C-alpha positions in Angstrom: 2.6 31.2 -33.3 -0.7 30.6 -31.5 -4.8 29.3 -31.7 -5.3 31.9 -34.3 -5.7 35.4 -34.8 -9.3 35.6 -33.5 -8.7 36.8 -29.7 -9.5 33.7 -27.7 -10.6 33.5 -24.3 -8.7 31.6 -21.3 -10.0 30.9 -18.4 -7.5 32.0 -14.9 -8.1 30.4 -11.9 -6.1 31.7 -9.2 -5.6 34.8 -10.7 -5.0 36.8 -7.4 -2.4 34.7 -6.5 2.0 34.6 -6.5 1.6 32.6 -9.3 -1.6 33.5 -11.1 -0.4 37.5 -10.9 2.4 36.4 -13.0 0.9 34.2 -15.3 -1.7 37.0 -16.0 0.4 39.8 -16.5 2.3 36.9 -18.9 -0.7 36.2 -20.9 -2.7 39.8 -20.6 0.6 40.7 -23.0 -1.2 39.0 -26.2 -3.1 41.0 -28.5 -5.0 37.3 -29.7 -6.1 36.7 -26.2 -8.7 37.3 -23.8 -8.1 36.8 -19.9 -11.0 35.2 -17.9 -9.4 36.1 -14.5 -11.2 34.2 -12.5 -11.3 35.8 -8.0 -13.4 35.5 -4.8 -12.4 39.7 -5.3 -12.1 41.4 -8.7 -8.8 42.8 -9.5 -7.3 46.0 -11.1 -9.1 46.7 -14.1 -6.8 46.3 -17.2 -6.8 45.3 -20.8 -8.0 41.8 -22.1 -8.5 41.1 -18.5 -12.3 40.4 -17.9 -12.8 40.0 -13.8 -15.2 37.3 -12.8 -16.9 36.5 -9.2 -15.6 32.7 -9.0 -15.0 30.6 -6.2 -13.7 26.5 -5.5 -15.7 26.7 -2.6 -19.0 27.4 -3.8 -19.2 24.9 -7.3 -22.6 27.2 -7.6 -20.3 30.6 -8.8 -18.6 28.3 -11.4 -21.7 28.2 -13.3 -21.2 29.0 -17.2 -17.2 31.0 -16.6 -15.7 28.6 -19.3 -18.7 29.6 -21.7 -16.5 29.9 -24.8 -13.2 29.7 -23.7 -10.2 28.0 -25.2 -8.2 26.6 -22.4 -8.9 26.8 -18.7 -5.3 27.3 -16.9 -6.1 25.8 -12.7 -3.6 28.2 -10.4 -6.1 27.8 -7.3 -4.6 26.2 -4.6 -5.3 26.1 -0.5 -1.4 25.1 0.8 -2.4 26.2 4.8 -2.7 22.7 7.3 -6.4 22.8 7.6 -6.7 19.5 6.0 -11.2 20.0 5.2 -10.0 23.1 3.9 -6.8 21.6 1.4 -9.4 19.2 0.4 -12.8 21.4 -0.7 -10.2 23.7 -2.6 -7.9 22.2 -3.9 -9.4 18.6 -4.9 -13.7 18.6 -4.6 -13.2 22.9 -5.9 -10.6 21.9 -8.6 -12.7 19.4 -9.9 -15.8 20.9 -10.0 -13.9 23.9 -12.3 -12.8 21.0 -14.7 -16.1 19.7 -15.0 -17.2 23.3 -15.9 -14.4 23.4 -18.6 -15.3 20.5 -19.8 -19.3 21.3 -20.1 -18.1 23.9 -21.8 -16.3 22.5 -24.6 -13.0 23.0 -23.0 -10.2 20.8 -23.9 -6.7 22.5 -23.0 -6.5 22.4 -19.0 -2.9 23.4 -17.9 -3.4 22.6 -13.8 -0.8 23.5 -11.1 0.5 20.8 -8.7 4.2 20.9 -6.9 7.1 18.7 -6.6 6.4 18.5 -2.6 4.0 15.7 -3.7 7.7 13.0 -3.7 7.1 14.5 0.2 10.6 14.0 2.6 12.8 12.0 0.2 15.8 13.6 -0.5 16.6 13.2 -4.8 18.9 14.2 -6.8 17.8 14.6 -10.6 15.1 13.0 -11.3 12.1 12.2 -13.3 8.7 12.7 -12.9 8.0 9.9 -10.2 11.5 9.1 -10.8 10.6 8.4 -6.5 7.5 7.5 -5.8 4.9 10.2 -4.7 4.3 10.8 -0.9 3.1 13.3 0.9 3.4 14.4 4.4 1.3 17.6 4.3 -2.5 18.0 3.9 -1.4 19.9 1.3 0.6 17.8 -0.7 -1.3 14.9 -0.6 -4.7 17.3 -1.8 -2.4 18.4 -4.2 -2.0 15.1 -6.1 -5.1 13.8 -5.6 -6.6 16.5 -7.5 -3.9 15.7 -9.9 -5.5 12.6 -11.3 -8.8 14.0 -12.8 -6.8 16.6 -14.8 -4.5 13.6 -16.3 -7.8 11.9 -17.1 -9.5 14.9 -18.8 -5.7 14.9 -20.7 -5.1 18.2 -19.2 -1.0 19.6 -18.4 0.1 18.6 -15.0 3.0 21.2 -13.9 5.0 20.5 -10.7 7.2 23.8 -10.0 10.6 23.7 -7.2 11.0 25.9 -5.0 9.3 29.1 -6.8 11.2 32.5 -6.6 10.5 35.7 -7.1 8.1 39.2 -6.2 5.6 38.1 -4.3 7.1 35.0 -2.7 5.9 34.3 0.7 7.0 31.2 1.4 10.8 30.4 0.7 12.9 33.1 1.6 11.2 34.1 4.7 11.6 30.2 5.2 15.2 30.6 4.4 15.6 33.8 6.7 13.6 32.3 9.8 15.9 28.6 9.2 19.0 30.8 9.4 18.2 32.2 12.6 17.0 29.1 14.0 19.9 28.0 12.7 23.2 30.1 11.3 25.1 28.3 9.6 25.7 26.2 6.1 23.5 23.0 6.4 25.3 19.9 5.8 28.0 21.7 3.9 25.6 23.2 1.9 25.2 20.2 -0.7 21.9 20.3 -1.1 20.8 19.8 -5.2 17.3 21.8 -5.1 15.2 23.0 -8.0 14.1 26.3 -8.0 12.3 28.7 -10.7 11.8 32.3 -10.5 7.4 33.1 -11.1 8.3 35.1 -14.0 9.8 31.5 -15.6 7.3 29.4 -14.8 4.6 31.9 -15.9 6.4 31.8 -19.4 6.1 28.2 -19.3 2.1 28.3 -18.1 1.4 30.6 -21.0 3.1 29.1 -23.7 1.1 25.9 -23.1 -2.0 28.1 -23.2 -1.2 29.1 -26.4 1.0 26.8 -28.7 -0.7 25.5 -31.7 -0.3 22.0 -30.2 0.0 21.8 -26.0 1.5 19.2 -24.6 -1.6 17.2 -22.6 -2.1 14.2 -20.3 1.2 14.6 -18.8 3.4 15.7 -15.9 6.3 17.2 -16.0 8.7 19.1 -13.8 8.2 23.0 -14.5 11.6 24.5 -12.5 14.8 25.9 -13.8 16.8 22.7 -16.1 19.8 24.2 -13.6 19.5 23.2 -9.7 21.5 25.6 -7.8 22.8 24.2 -4.3 21.3 25.4 -0.7 25.0 27.0 0.4 24.6 28.8 -3.3 21.1 30.7 -2.8 21.9 30.8 1.1 24.4 33.1 -0.7 23.2 34.5 -3.2 20.4 36.2 -0.9 23.1 37.2 1.7 24.7 39.1 -1.2 21.8 41.3 -2.0 21.0 42.0 1.6 17.9 39.8 1.7 19.3 37.6 4.2 22.7 37.2 7.0 25.9 35.4 5.9 26.7 32.4 7.1 30.1 31.5 7.5 30.2 28.1 9.5 28.9 24.6 8.3 27.1 22.2 10.4 26.4 18.2 10.3 23.2 17.5 9.5 22.2 15.8 12.9 23.2 19.7 14.6 20.7 21.1 12.2 18.2 19.3 13.3 19.1 19.7 16.9 19.2 23.6 16.8 16.4 23.6 15.3 14.6 21.6 17.8 16.4 23.9 20.3 14.1 26.7 19.0 11.1 26.5 17.8 9.4 28.5 15.4 6.7 28.4 12.2 9.5 26.7 9.5 8.8 22.5 10.7 11.2 19.7 10.6 9.7 18.3 7.5 10.0 21.7 5.6 13.6 22.8 6.7 14.4 19.0 4.5 12.7 20.5 1.5 14.9 23.4 1.5 18.6 21.8 2.9 18.8 18.5 1.6 18.7 16.9 -1.8 15.1 18.3 -3.7 15.9 18.4 -7.5 13.8 17.4 -10.3 15.0 16.9 -13.9 13.1 19.4 -15.7 14.5 20.0 -19.0 11.7 18.7 -20.8 9.3 21.0 -20.5 11.5 24.2 -22.0 12.5 21.5 -24.9 9.1 20.8 -25.5 7.9 24.2 -25.7 10.3 26.1 -27.2 11.7 28.5 -24.7 14.8 28.7 -23.6 15.2 29.8 -19.3 17.9 32.2 -18.1 21.0 31.3 -18.6 20.9 31.3 -14.2 18.5 29.5 -12.0 18.7 32.9 -10.5 19.4 35.3 -13.0 15.6 37.1 -11.6 16.8 37.4 -7.8 17.9 40.6 -7.9 15.2 42.0 -9.5 12.8 41.1 -6.7 16.0 41.7 -4.0 14.3 45.0 -3.3 10.2 43.3 -2.6 12.6 41.0 -0.6 13.8 43.3 1.6 10.7 45.6 2.4 8.6 42.5 2.7 11.3 41.1 6.1 11.2 44.1 7.0 8.1 44.9 7.3 7.7 41.1 9.1 
């Protein structure tokens, strides 16, 4: 069931991004939905999608983008290291888009944040805010700040863990660099990690944007309900020919020592997010939407393997 049998307009910000592209595919397949896709440059023409040029850095470009819409899905964000741009895009731009949605009478809001708001505090199976958010990067700090107005407006905030799949230019490329710099199973590979395939995350977003009675005014972890160990993630990628196999096990102190000896793009903080416990309980969002996740967290990895191999070869 969806909002009604009459087509509804869903505004999708960040429609050309990694997660946004997957969400666009999911929403555009619905005959009862028309997607108004916001982007700085138009994407590929397709049935059921209306491209709208808009930029979160330019509030004037957002005027009118939510007129006649029934939902706003904001997946746009800047995750680089420029603190000023993080604030401009994630906080000010997100607030401007939200204000435009509220002005147009849109009350169904889905907003993408990140589990990285918890900072470097290792954790296993926490509920939402089971540890106090303590973001350490400009991107994570700004994304945490951007959550507050969404919640105040009755919107739904999603905090996914590690997002995998075709188009992922952070998680697996970072793992590839780290396996080269620290060629061992990190701290025995026992760390529990929350992961989600981008297509599975798109299913959750699609459901929240279209179900008749959406949850609102709440934060949800948006990962597969079953965590993976860091060793099983690296092993699965090695089995697909994406990463080399690792055979040794090194204690955490030695891992950090080797990381510092071989500088690279991935920081010690980012290494910690991939090599130590970073697991959030995500069962509630699946129960709430009535969706079933894939049988295992890495079930869809083989379908993304060709993209990963080609991307890493180019890099």
